[in-house]
C-alpha positions in Angstrom: -37.7 -36.4 0.4 -39.4 -34.3 -1.8 -38.9 -30.5 -1.9 -41.6 -28.0 -2.9 -41.1 -27.2 -6.8 -40.8 -23.7 -6.1 -38.8 -23.5 -3.3 -36.1 -26.0 -5.8 -36.7 -23.6 -8.5 -35.2 -20.6 -5.9 -32.8 -22.4 -4.5 -31.1 -23.7 -8.2 -29.2 -20.5 -8.4 -27.8 -20.8 -4.8 -26.7 -23.7 -5.0 -25.4 -23.1 -8.0 -23.5 -20.0 -7.0 -22.1 -22.7 -3.9 -21.1 -24.9 -6.2 -18.7 -22.5 -8.5 -17.6 -21.0 -5.5 -16.2 -23.9 -3.8 -14.7 -25.7 -7.2 -12.9 -22.3 -7.5 -11.8 -22.3 -3.8 -10.5 -26.0 -4.1 -13.2 -26.9 -1.0 -15.4 -28.6 -2.7 -15.3 -31.9 -0.8 -15.3 -30.0 2.9 -18.4 -27.8 2.0 -20.0 -31.6 0.4 -19.5 -33.3 3.5 -20.7 -30.0 5.5 -24.0 -30.0 3.4 -24.2 -34.0 3.8 -23.6 -34.0 7.3 -25.8 -30.9 8.1 -28.7 -32.4 5.5 -28.5 -35.7 7.9 -28.3 -33.1 11.1 -31.4 -30.6 10.0 -33.9 -34.3 9.0 -33.1 -34.6 13.4 -34.0 -31.3 14.4 -37.0 -30.3 12.8 -37.1 -27.7 15.6 -34.4 -25.6 14.2 -35.9 -25.8 10.7 -38.8 -24.4 11.7 -37.0 -21.5 13.9 -35.1 -21.0 10.4 -38.3 -20.8 8.6 -40.1 -18.7 10.9 -40.5 -15.7 9.4 -41.4 -13.6 12.8 -38.1 -14.4 14.1 -35.5 -11.7 13.0 -32.4 -12.1 11.4 -29.9 -11.6 14.1 -31.5 -14.3 16.1 -31.1 -16.6 13.3 -27.2 -15.8 13.0 -27.1 -16.5 16.7 -28.6 -19.6 16.7 -26.2 -20.6 13.4 -23.1 -19.3 15.2 -23.7 -21.2 18.7 -25.0 -24.3 16.8 -22.8 -25.1 13.4 -19.7 -22.4 13.1 -17.6 -24.9 14.8 -18.7 -27.7 12.6 -18.4 -25.9 9.7 -16.0 -25.0 6.7 -15.5 -21.0 7.0 -16.7 -21.2 3.7 -20.2 -22.9 4.1 -21.0 -21.1 7.6 -20.9 -17.5 5.1 -23.1 -19.2 2.6 -25.3 -20.1 5.7 -25.2 -16.4 6.8 -25.7 -14.9 3.0 -28.7 -16.9 2.5 -30.0 -15.6 6.4 -29.2 -12.1 5.2 -31.3 -12.6 1.9 -34.1 -13.9 4.0 -33.8 -17.9 2.1 -32.6 -19.5 5.0 -35.8 -21.2 5.0 -34.2 -22.8 1.2 -31.4 -24.3 3.0 -33.0 -28.1 2.6 -33.8 -27.7 -0.6 -30.3 -25.8 -1.1 -28.6 -28.7 -0.1 -30.3 -31.1 -2.3 -29.7 -28.9 -5.4 -25.6 -28.4 -4.4 -25.6 -32.1 -4.0 -27.2 -33.5 -7.1 -24.5 -30.8 -8.8 -21.7 -32.4 -7.0 -23.0 -36.0 -7.5 -23.4 -35.4 -11.4 -19.9 -33.8 -11.8 -18.8 -37.2 -9.3 -20.6 -39.5 -11.5 -22.4 -40.2 -8.5 -26.6 -41.7 -8.4 -29.0 -40.9 -6.0 -31.4 -43.5 -6.0 -34.5 -43.8 -3.7 -35.6 -47.2 -2.5 -38.6 -47.7 -1.0 -38.6 -51.4 1.1 -41.1 -53.2 3.0 -38.1 -54.1 5.8 -35.4 -53.0 6.5 -32.1 -54.0 4.0 -29.6 -56.3 5.8 -25.6 -54.9 4.9 -25.3 -57.6 2.5 -28.7 -57.2 0.6 -27.4 -53.1 0.5 -24.5 -53.6 -0.8 -25.6 -56.2 -3.6 -28.0 -53.9 -4.4 -25.6 -51.2 -4.9 -23.5 -53.5 -6.9 -26.2 -54.1 -9.5 -27.1 -50.7 -9.9 -23.7 -49.5 -10.8 -23.7 -52.2 -13.4 -27.1 -50.9 -15.0 -26.5 -47.3 -14.4 -22.9 -47.2 -15.2 -22.2 -45.0 -11.7 -18.9 -44.4 -10.5 -20.9 -44.6 -7.1 -24.5 -45.1 -5.7 -25.8 -43.3 -2.6 -29.1 -45.1 -1.4 -31.6 -43.1 0.2 -34.0 -46.4 1.6 -37.4 -45.5 3.3 -38.7 -48.5 4.9 -42.7 -48.5 3.9 -44.6 -51.5 5.8 -48.0 -51.4 3.7 -45.8 -52.2 0.0 -45.8 -56.1 2.4 -43.1 -57.3 0.6 -40.0 -55.8 -2.1 -39.2 -53.3 -3.3 -39.6 -50.2 -5.2 -36.7 -48.2 -7.2 -36.9 -44.7 -8.4 -34.1 -42.8 -9.9 -34.5 -39.7 -11.9 -37.5 -40.9 -14.4 -37.6 -44.7 -13.6 -39.4 -46.3 -11.4 -39.0 -50.3 -11.1 -41.3 -51.9 -9.1 -40.9 -55.7 -7.0 -43.2 -54.9 -4.9 -45.7 -57.9 -3.8 -48.1 -55.0 -3.1 -47.9 -54.2 -7.1 -47.8 -57.7 -8.0 -50.8 -58.5 -6.4 -52.5 -55.3 -8.4 -51.2 -56.6 -11.3 -52.6 -59.8 -10.3 -56.2 -58.4 -9.6 -56.7 -56.8 -12.8 -55.7 -59.6 -15.0 -58.8 -61.7 -12.7 -60.9 -58.8 -13.3 -60.1 -58.8 -16.9 -60.9 -62.6 -17.4 -63.6 -62.6 -15.2 
């Protein structure tokens, strides 16, 4: 879920403005829910993302497609914000704006976003145990996991949060063993 650093930098003031507006208007929970749903929706519809990012398509056409697909699903404040992004030709930054906005909300609410790469899917019990342990380690009220399955890890899992990486993968253990054996012989 990596985001272009330049896009993220440009998106930050938009996310901050929406955050401030949503707090001021007392609609932060609705906007946050809208953005969480929108993040999932955009991930499942890359065609829409490509359409909105296409510079050849006119603003009016982008407004029409968003009105048809999203207006009835979103809070009016969230929808108006999307229209501002379209009018300012910044709708291509929507994913970055969503990411930055949610980071602001999670930081305020003491929610940690943690990326986990695993060799196979976690069971519900494994996920709950991991969340419980991560809450203890980070002192966060809530943990949001972004889990990706990477079969090249062979087994185990890799945890990434802000500046920390914790590697419990078999692949890493084998690489370390190889380095150790290379140093011995």
